[in-house]
N, C-alpha and C positions, 0 to 999 in steps of 0.2 A: 211193703215198705211202710215203716212207722210214720206217724204224724210228724215228728221232728225231722226225720230224714227227708221227707217230701218238702218241708219248709226250708231246710238247709240247701237242698238241690236247687230250689227256685231262687234262693238268695244269691247263690254263686253266679247265676246267669242274669238275674234281674234286679237284685238289691241295690240300694244306694250305698256307695262306698267313698264318695268324694265330698261329703258334707264337711264343713269346716271343723266341727268338733270330733270328726273321725280321723283327722290328721293330728299327729303328735298327741295320741290319746293319753290323757292323764285323768285321774279322779276329779281334779279341779275343773278341767274343761268339760268333762261329761256332766258334772253337777251343775255347772252354769247353764249349759245347753238344756238339760232336763227341766231346770226351773223356768227358764225362758219359754220353753215349748209347752208348758202347762197353759191350756186355753188360748194358744197362739200358734198360727200356722207357720210352717217351716220357712217359707218365702219371706215372711215378715221378720222372723227371728234372725236370719242369716247376717243382715248388715248390723243389727244390734249386737250380736255375738262378736263380730269382727272388731267393732269399735270398743267393745268392752275388754277384749283381750289385749288390744293395743294400749289401753289405759291401765288395766289391771291384769297383767299377764300371769299372776300366780296368787295363791291364797293370802300370802303376807302383804302383798301390795293392796289388796282389797281390804284387808283387816286395818291397814294404816290410813285408808282414805277417810275423808270427812263424809258425813251422811249426805250433805247436799251434793257432793260430787257423784255419789252413788246414784242418788234420785235423779240427777240431771241426766246421766247416761241412760237411765231406765225410762225416762219421759216418753210416753207414747205407747209403751207396751201394756200399760194398765196393771190392775191388781198390784198395787205398790207394796202391799205387805210382803210379796215375794222378794222385792229388792232389799227391804229392811231385814228380812230374815237371812238373805244371802250375807248381808253385812255383819249381822250378829253371829252367824255361824262361822264366818271366816275369822272373827276375832276369838271365838272359842277354839277353833282348830289351831290358831297361832299360839294362843296362850296355854291351853290344856294339852294339846297333842304336839307341840313343838313344830307346827306347820305341816304335819303329816296327817292325812286323812285316816280316820278309824278304819280298821279292815274287816269289820264284821257288819252285817245288816243291822243287828241290834243296836250297836253303838252308833251307826250312822243315823238311825231312826231318832236318837236322842237330840240331834241337832235341830235347831229352829227351822222349820219349813220343809223338813225332809220326812215324807211319809214312807209308808212300807214300799210302794211301787218305785219311788225315787231312789230310796236306799238300795233296792234290788237292781235298778238300772245301773247305778254307780258300781255296785259290786260285780255285776255281770259284765258290763261293757269295758270298764277300766281295770278291773282285777281279775276277770275271767273266773269268777266264783260262780258256783252253781246256785244261782238266786233267781227267783221268778219276778216278773213284773206284771202289772195289770192296769195299763193305762187305757184310754178310750179306745185305741186302735185294737189292742189285744182283746179287750171285752167284745168288741164287735166281731172278730174273727171266731172267738170261742163260742159266743152265744149263737152265732149262725151255724157253725159247724156241728154243734151238738144240740141245735134246736132248743135253746133255753129261752123260754118266753118270759115276759115281764120286764120291769125296769131294772137294769143291772145294778143300781145303787141300793136296792132293797137288800137288807142285811142277809136274808137267807140265800138270795141269788148271788150276792157278792161272795159269800162264804163258799158257795158251790164253785164259783169261777176261780177263786184262789186255789182251791183244792186241785181243780183241773190244771191250772197254770203250773203248779208244782209237779203234778204227776207227768206232765208231758215234757218236761225238761230233758234234753239229751244228756248223756254221760260226758260228752265232749263238745268243743266248739260253742260254748255257752255265749260268748260275745256275739258271734255271727248269728246264732239262733234268735238271740234277744233283739238285735237289729232287724232281723228278717220278720219277726212277728210285727214289729212297729211298722215296717215298710209295707207288709202284706195288708195291713189294715188301712193305711193311708193311700196306697197306690192301687190296690186291687179291690179289697173288701170295703169299698167306700160306703158312706151313709146312703147316698142316692146313686143310682146307675152304677152298681158294682160290676166289674168285669169278671163275671163268674167263669166265663170261657177261658180266662187266663190264669185262674186260680189253681195252684197245685193240689188244693184239697177238694176240688169240686166233685170228685167221685165219692167223697165220704161226707159231703155237706148235707146234713139232715134238713136244714132250712131250704136248701135248693130243691131237694127231692120232694118236700112237702109244700113247695110254693109258698114259703113263709118269709122269703128274703125281705120283702117290703115291710113286714110286721116285726122283724127281729133286727136289733134289739128293741125292746119295748120303750116307748117314749116316757119321759118324766110326766107325771100327772100334772095337768095344767092347772094354773091358778091365776087369778086376776092380779096384774101388777098394779100396786097402788102408785099414785102420783103425788109427789111432793113439790112445793114451789118456794123458791127463795129469790131475793134480790141480791145481786152482787154490785157493790158500790165501787165504781171505777173513778178514781181520783187522779188526775194528770197534772203535773206541775208545769212551770213555764219552760223548763228544759225538755219537756216531752216525756219524762219518766212517769211511771204509774206506781201508785202505792200498793204494795202486797203485804200480806200478813202471813207469818209462818203458823201453820196449824199445829195443834198438839201432836205428840208422837203417836198416840193411839187414836183409833177411829178412822173415819173416812179421810182419805188423802193425808194420812198421818205423816207429819214431818215435811209436807210439801208446802209451797207458797201458793197462796190464793188471794183473790180479792176479799175484803171484808164482806160478810154477808148477813143478812137478816131475813126473818120469815116475813112473807107477804101477808099483810093484814088489811084492815079497813082503811088504813092510811097509805095505801099503795102509792108509790111515787115520791114519798118523803122519807128520807133516811131517819132512823132513830139516832139522831146525832150524838146524844149523850152516851150511847153504847160505844161508839167509835171515836169520840172526842174530836169529831170533824164538824166544822161549821161552814156550810156551803150556801152561796147565794143563788146559785143556778144549777139545779140538778135536771139533767135531760134524760128522758125516757127513750125507749126504743123508737117512738114516732117523732123524735125531736129532730132539729136540723143536722145533728150528727147521729145518724141512726146506727145502732148496734142491735143486730138481730138477737131475739131470745135463743137460748140453746137448750136442748134437751140432752141430758146425759143419763144413760141407763146403767144402773147397777144390777147386781144379781137379783135383788129382791124388790127393787122399785125404780121408778123413773124420777128424775129430778129435772124440773123445768126452771130454768135460770132466766130472770129478767134483769138485764143490765141497766144500771142507773149511773149516768156519767156527769162529771163536772170538771171544769178547769179553774173555777173561781171558788176558793175556799180558804179557811184558815185551819191550821192544825196545831194543837197544843204541843208544847215542848216535850212533854213526857212521852208522847207517841212518837214524834220524830227522832228521839234519842233511844227509843226502846230497841233491844236486840231482836224482838219479834217482828219488827217491821222493816221494810226494804223499799227503796226507791228503785224500780227496775226499768232499765232502758229498753226501748222497743227493738233494739238492734240484737237483743239476746246475748249481749256480751258478758253477762254475769252468769256463771254456772250454778244454777239452783234447780232443784226439782219442782216442776209446775204441774198442777192438776190439769188434766186433758181439756176441760171446758175453758179453763183460764187461758190456755194456749190458743184456743179457737177465738176467744174474745180478743186477745192481744193481736191476733192476726187481722181481725176485722178493724181494730182501732188503727193498726199500722197502715192498712189500705185507706182508710178514711182521712188520715192526717198526712198523707204524702203530698 
């Protein structure tokens, strides 16, 4: 029995068939789920996906949305460039393709945020086209089954894996096979403690035969993560609202609202007021009568240590108060805007302390 036949037989008995994006399957629903599932677990994605579809049921409704609405619904999933790219691509599909998804992998890849594997998933799962995918789950299955050592993201290894992924595609049942490979990697051929006895490929798995399961796939070469530190200035008015600033569209937390921030230097504990046009008579640090704990946020390439600096006694210049880039945000979260994850944590702390 061929590789694909074994995978398909296993899927029909054990594969997942009741995930939200598998119902009423369309290119739009598959696309949104694939983007959400990048670097995020299925259990985390499901409620986000369901809320998203209630608010943006099709590509045109997403294209017509305001960026702040999109980022608000995405808040908590992280990697916000994914949400911004979804929004950009939806507008391109609506304007350039009259609301219909391109029907080739090459055309799909031209859309913002859609790489080769995501394009293949949309084409295979929603259009039943003979297209390969190579997400983390599929990489794990292939590297173990064929005993391919080394870090899968190395160019030579990745090229080999793409070739295998395409060669192993069945002639029919592409959608089921594609879902089966993802399920096999997430449910059976797991990173740790894989259930090899339940795997339909265990008789052929070279890593199992050679006792290399624990070593394959190879890990990313380790490097020391640098640590950066900033202060976030938390200004609260007499109505209990806090002052947020909209970040530039590009860069970290692009387009999200965050507290004004400054680099920590020798004058730690005192804001560089001229930078933010704020004049405060009482700035309170984390060890103050209103303690706000420091927050560490980890990005792909570094850790960011955030020191909160709080005040309720201040003056603010009119040009700041009237600027479109600033917002008085209520602690009841009644305004729908995208918030950076550590900002949500600090707002939660502040809400607890001021109840």
